[in-house]
N, C-alpha and C positions, 0 to 999 in steps of 0.2 A: 315635502314638496315646496313649501314656502322658502326654505333655505336655498334650494336650487334656483328658484326664480330670482331671489335676491342676489345670488352669486352671478347669474347671467346678466342681471341689470348692472351690477358693479363692473363686470368685465366689459360690457358694452360701453359704459360710461368712461372707463379708463381708456379703451381703444379710441373712442371719439376724441378724448382729450389729447392722446398721443398724436393722432392725425392732425388735429387742429394746430398743435405746436409745430408739427412738420411743415404744414402749409404756411404758417407764419414765418418759420425759418426760411422757406423758399422765397417768400415775398421780400423779406429783409435782405436775403442774399442777392436777389435781382436788383433791388434798389441800391444796395451798398455797392455792388459791382458797377452799376451805372455811375454812381457818385465818384468812385475811384477812377473810372475811365475818364470822366469829364474833368476831374481834378488833375489827372495826368496831362490831359490835353491843354488845360488852361495854365498850369504851372510850368510845364515844359522845361523841367530841370535837365540840363545837358549832362550832369554828372551821373545821375541815376536814371538809367533807361529801363523801361518796361517794369518798373517796380510794382505797379498795380497788378500785373499778371501773376507775380508770385503770391501776392495776398489773395487774389481771386482763386488761384489754383488751390492754395491751402484751405480756403473757405469752402470751395467746392468739394474737396476731399472730406472735410468735416460734415458737409451736408449729405454726401453719399453714405457716410457711416451712420448718420441719423436715419436716413431712408432705409438702410438695411436693417437697422434695429427695429424700426416700426413695422415695415412691411414683410420682413423675412423672419427675423429672429423671434419677435414677439408673436407673430402670427402662428408659428408652429409650436412654440414653447409656451402655450397658454395654460390655463387652469387645468384642463383635462389632461394635457401632457404631464403636468406637474403631479396630478393625482395618480396617473398611471405609473409614473416613476416611483412615487411613494408606495403604492400598492405592491409593485414589483420588489422593492427593497424590503418591505415588511414580510413578504412571502419568503424571500431568501433568508431573512433572519429567523423566521419561524422554522424553516426547513433545517437550518443549522442547529437551532435549539433542540428540535426533535431528534436530530442525529446524535447530538451530545447526550441527550436524555437516554436514548437507546443504548449508547455505549456505556453509560453509567449503570443502566439496568443490567446489561450483560456482564459487566465487570464485577458486580457485587458478589462477594463470596456467599455461598449458601451457608447460613448459620445453623448449626445443629447444637442442641443443648447437650453438652458433655458435662457430666458431673466431675467435679474436681476431686 
């Protein structure tokens, strides 16, 4: 029982750490986007137009990937999912071993003691 409580605590701690990093990433994204926008307005380079939009778009795409990882992928593929998958694979392996053992048992020739 204590092991399960410890696993639940570790899982909760890891999830909180993931969410904290995601929120920090969001704040840095918003502030960085604002700095890029203001930098574009103040620099006003005529040769490169809307350069900040490309950077913000790529950064937004990376943030969305981070969001999907934290709130979708890791939410459904947690410890219990992992444990279920391991149990399923172990059961499949055991079934195959049992089938092979049954085949070996059926293929064994019956030995009779014949005098030479």
